[in-house]
C-alpha positions in Angstrom: 56.2 33.0 106.8 55.7 29.2 106.5 52.8 28.7 104.7 52.3 25.1 106.5 51.5 26.5 109.6 50.3 29.4 108.0 47.5 27.5 106.7 47.1 25.5 110.4 46.8 29.1 111.7 44.2 30.4 109.4 42.1 26.9 110.9 42.6 28.1 114.2 41.5 31.6 113.1 38.6 30.8 111.2 36.2 31.3 114.1 38.0 34.9 115.6 37.3 38.1 113.7 39.2 40.0 111.5 41.8 42.3 112.3 42.8 45.1 110.3 46.5 46.9 110.5 46.8 49.8 109.3 50.3 50.9 108.3 51.3 54.2 107.0 54.5 54.6 105.1 56.9 57.5 104.6 60.7 57.2 104.0 61.2 54.3 106.1 63.2 52.0 103.5 65.9 50.9 106.2 63.5 49.7 108.5 60.5 48.8 106.7 61.5 45.3 105.9 61.9 44.7 109.7 58.3 46.0 110.5 56.6 44.2 107.3 58.3 40.6 108.4 57.1 41.1 111.7 53.6 41.4 110.9 53.5 38.4 108.4 54.2 36.8 111.5 51.4 37.2 113.5 50.2 34.2 115.8 47.1 35.8 115.2 46.5 34.9 111.3 42.5 36.7 110.2 44.2 39.9 109.4 44.3 42.1 106.5 47.6 44.9 106.5 47.0 48.3 104.9 50.1 49.4 103.7 49.4 53.5 103.1 52.5 54.8 100.9 52.5 58.5 101.7 54.3 59.4 98.2 58.0 58.3 99.9 60.5 59.2 98.3 62.7 56.5 98.8 62.2 52.7 97.6 59.7 52.2 100.2 57.0 52.5 98.0 58.4 49.4 95.9 59.2 47.5 98.8 54.8 47.6 100.3 54.7 45.8 96.4 56.9 43.3 96.5 55.6 42.3 99.8 51.9 42.6 99.2 52.5 40.1 95.7 53.8 37.6 98.1 51.2 38.3 101.2 47.6 38.2 99.7 46.6 39.6 102.9 48.8 42.8 102.5 47.3 45.9 100.3 48.8 49.1 99.2 47.9 52.7 98.8 50.2 54.8 96.9 49.4 58.5 97.5 50.9 60.7 94.4 51.6 63.4 96.7 52.5 63.6 100.8 49.7 64.0 102.7 50.8 63.8 106.0 50.7 60.7 108.5 46.8 61.7 109.8 45.9 61.4 106.5 47.4 57.9 105.5 45.9 56.3 108.8 42.6 57.8 107.3 42.8 56.5 104.3 43.7 52.8 106.1 40.9 53.3 108.6 38.4 54.0 105.5 39.4 50.7 103.8 39.5 48.7 106.7 36.9 45.3 106.8 37.4 44.4 109.9 35.7 44.3 113.0 38.9 45.4 115.2 41.7 47.6 113.8 45.3 48.2 115.3 48.1 50.3 113.9 51.8 50.2 113.2 54.3 52.8 112.6 56.8 51.1 109.7 59.4 52.1 111.4 58.6 50.1 114.2 58.0 46.0 114.7 56.3 44.3 116.7 56.2 40.7 118.4 54.5 37.6 116.8 52.2 37.4 119.1 51.1 41.2 119.6 47.7 40.8 118.4 47.1 37.2 119.4 47.8 38.9 123.3 46.0 42.3 122.3 42.4 40.3 121.2 42.6 37.5 124.0 43.2 40.5 126.5 40.0 42.6 125.2 38.1 39.3 125.2 39.1 38.7 128.4 38.2 41.8 130.1 35.2 42.9 128.2 36.9 46.0 127.6 36.9 48.9 125.0 40.4 48.8 124.6 43.2 46.8 124.9 47.0 48.1 126.0 50.3 46.4 125.7 53.6 47.5 127.1 55.9 49.3 125.0 59.7 48.8 124.2 61.3 52.1 123.9 59.7 53.8 126.5 60.8 52.6 129.7 59.6 49.2 131.6 56.3 50.1 134.1 56.4 48.2 137.3 52.6 48.7 137.2 50.3 45.1 137.0 47.7 44.2 134.2 44.7 46.4 135.3 41.3 47.9 133.8 41.0 51.5 134.0 37.7 53.3 133.6 38.2 56.5 130.5 38.2 58.7 133.1 40.7 57.1 135.0 43.1 56.4 131.6 42.8 59.9 130.8 44.3 60.9 133.8 47.0 58.1 132.7 47.7 60.0 129.8 48.5 63.1 131.9 50.8 61.4 133.6 52.4 59.5 131.1 52.2 56.0 133.0 51.6 53.5 132.8 51.3 53.9 129.1 51.0 57.0 127.0 48.7 58.2 124.3 50.3 56.7 121.0 47.8 54.9 118.9 50.2 52.0 118.4 50.6 48.9 120.7 46.7 48.9 121.0 43.4 47.2 119.4 40.1 49.1 119.0 37.0 48.2 117.6 36.6 49.4 114.3 33.8 50.9 114.5 34.3 53.2 117.3 37.7 54.0 115.2 35.4 54.9 112.2 33.3 57.5 114.5 36.6 59.7 115.4 39.0 60.0 112.3 42.3 61.7 112.7 42.3 65.4 112.4 44.7 66.4 109.4 44.9 69.7 110.9 47.2 68.8 113.5 50.4 68.1 112.6 51.7 67.3 115.9 50.1 65.4 118.8 47.7 63.8 116.3 47.7 60.6 118.3 46.5 62.3 121.9 43.5 63.7 120.1 42.5 60.7 118.5 43.3 58.5 121.6 41.2 61.1 123.8 38.5 61.4 121.3 38.0 57.5 121.7 38.0 57.5 125.6 34.9 59.6 125.2 33.0 56.8 124.0 34.6 54.1 126.1 34.1 52.6 129.1 37.0 50.6 130.0 40.3 49.9 129.1 42.5 47.3 129.6 46.0 47.7 130.1 48.9 44.6 130.2 52.6 45.2 130.8 54.0 42.7 128.2 56.4 44.7 126.1 54.9 43.7 122.5 55.6 46.9 120.4 59.1 47.8 119.4 59.1 51.6 119.4 62.1 52.7 117.2 63.2 56.3 118.5 65.6 57.9 115.9 67.1 60.6 117.8 67.2 64.3 116.0 64.1 64.2 114.0 62.4 66.0 115.9 64.9 67.9 118.5 67.7 69.5 116.2 64.4 70.6 113.8 63.7 73.2 115.6 60.6 74.7 116.4 58.3 76.1 113.7 54.3 76.1 113.4 54.0 72.7 112.8 55.3 72.0 116.4 53.0 74.3 117.5 49.7 72.7 116.6 50.2 70.8 119.9 49.4 73.9 121.6 46.3 74.1 120.0 45.7 70.1 120.6 46.7 70.5 124.6 43.8 73.6 124.5 41.0 71.8 123.1 41.7 68.5 125.0 42.1 70.6 128.8 38.5 72.8 127.5 36.5 69.9 126.8 37.9 67.6 129.6 37.0 70.2 132.3 33.2 68.9 130.9 33.8 65.1 130.3 36.8 64.2 132.4 37.0 66.7 135.2 39.1 65.2 137.6 41.5 65.2 135.0 42.1 68.5 134.0 44.8 69.5 137.0 47.0 66.6 134.9 46.0 67.9 131.8 47.2 71.4 132.1 50.8 70.5 133.8 51.1 68.2 130.8 50.1 71.6 128.2 52.9 74.0 130.4 54.8 71.1 130.5 55.2 70.6 126.3 55.4 74.4 126.4 58.0 74.6 128.4 59.8 72.2 126.5 59.0 73.6 123.3 60.4 77.0 124.5 63.7 75.2 125.4 64.2 74.2 122.4 63.4 77.7 120.5 65.9 78.8 122.4 68.4 76.1 122.1 68.0 75.0 118.7 66.7 77.8 116.9 63.1 78.5 115.2 61.7 78.9 111.9 59.0 81.2 110.0 59.4 84.0 112.9 61.5 85.1 115.6 62.4 83.6 119.1 60.3 86.3 120.7 57.4 86.2 119.0 57.4 82.3 120.4 58.5 83.1 123.5 55.8 85.9 123.8 53.3 82.9 122.4 54.6 80.5 125.1 54.4 82.8 128.0 50.5 83.7 127.2 49.7 79.6 126.8 51.8 79.0 130.6 49.3 81.6 131.8 46.3 80.5 130.4 47.1 77.3 132.0 49.2 77.6 134.8 47.6 76.7 138.5 49.1 75.8 141.4 47.6 72.5 141.7 48.6 71.6 138.8 52.5 72.8 139.3 51.9 70.9 142.9 52.0 67.6 140.8 55.2 68.0 138.9 57.9 66.0 140.1 60.6 67.2 138.4 62.3 70.5 139.4 64.0 71.9 136.7 60.4 71.7 135.1 59.0 73.8 138.0 61.5 75.8 138.2 61.0 76.5 134.2 57.0 76.8 134.5 57.7 79.4 136.8 60.4 81.6 135.1 58.3 81.2 131.9 55.0 82.5 134.0 57.0 85.6 134.8 58.9 86.4 131.8 60.7 85.9 129.0 63.9 87.3 130.5 63.3 84.9 133.6 63.0 82.4 131.5 66.0 83.3 129.1 68.0 83.1 132.0 67.1 79.4 133.2 67.4 78.4 129.7 71.1 79.2 129.5 71.6 78.0 133.0 70.3 74.8 131.9 72.0 74.9 128.6 75.5 75.5 130.1 75.0 72.6 132.7 74.1 70.3 129.5 77.2 71.6 127.8 78.9 68.9 126.3 76.6 66.0 127.3 75.2 65.8 123.4 71.4 66.2 125.5 69.0 68.7 124.9 66.1 69.9 127.0 63.9 69.1 124.2 60.6 67.2 123.7 61.7 63.5 122.6 
């Protein structure tokens, strides 16, 4: 970053609050420099950048140290052992001194005006959370708008116009510190965190500018098979559906569909790719029980994808019926290089 430009930006932002950027780092050496360069180039200069190296086995930790030596706004924390994404984020939040917090994943990168626009959007709307568009998740035709917390939960259930990822958003640091990431949730921890944040929020402001670039790395989940870590998403969704029946009842049908959709995606992966830690029959039995727990015709009516509907009904009826459906889909997709698993 040009130091003369940085000085001018510092003067312009001297009356603006500090934003803390939390960046968990784990084995992303090929992508890390691009990420850190994009953060250093932010037009909103009153920032601190907290890099949490989660015991990376590559040169990621050394790269963080080199950047911190050049940019006084950066600080690095090195975990001696791998503790996981949620623990890394919690460490960063605990060290944050800014009035606002934003999360950036270390294999992604952002546009220079990400924080400036997120902050301006928050101030103009007087909302509790500011959300921008994400490149890599498709483009939404939904215009900018302000949603209540309940409307936002419904958006999460529909997965449009934005998702529950924690990045691409700006939050009050005070609110974030009240809701630490659950380190027991090894999958879908973003959804659980964001849902808890919404319980304290009144309004959320979304604008569709694609300022955050998400890097999709194929195969990281799809080809790894289904295991207990992946299945923690089931308890996360069970908790959210139960809690929403009290706090956001209008969102429950959509959340139940989200739970059922997630279960059949896991079940398809279990059939197509394999399982770890238990046999396929045991996993399918658990998935069938979960489908039956969340099933309702009202929720199923919200599903617009015929294949998902058929898969939900098949798994609801029996493991044998689902096996047959999975075999048909696998045959159709054979040779295409695609899978039906969760991304």
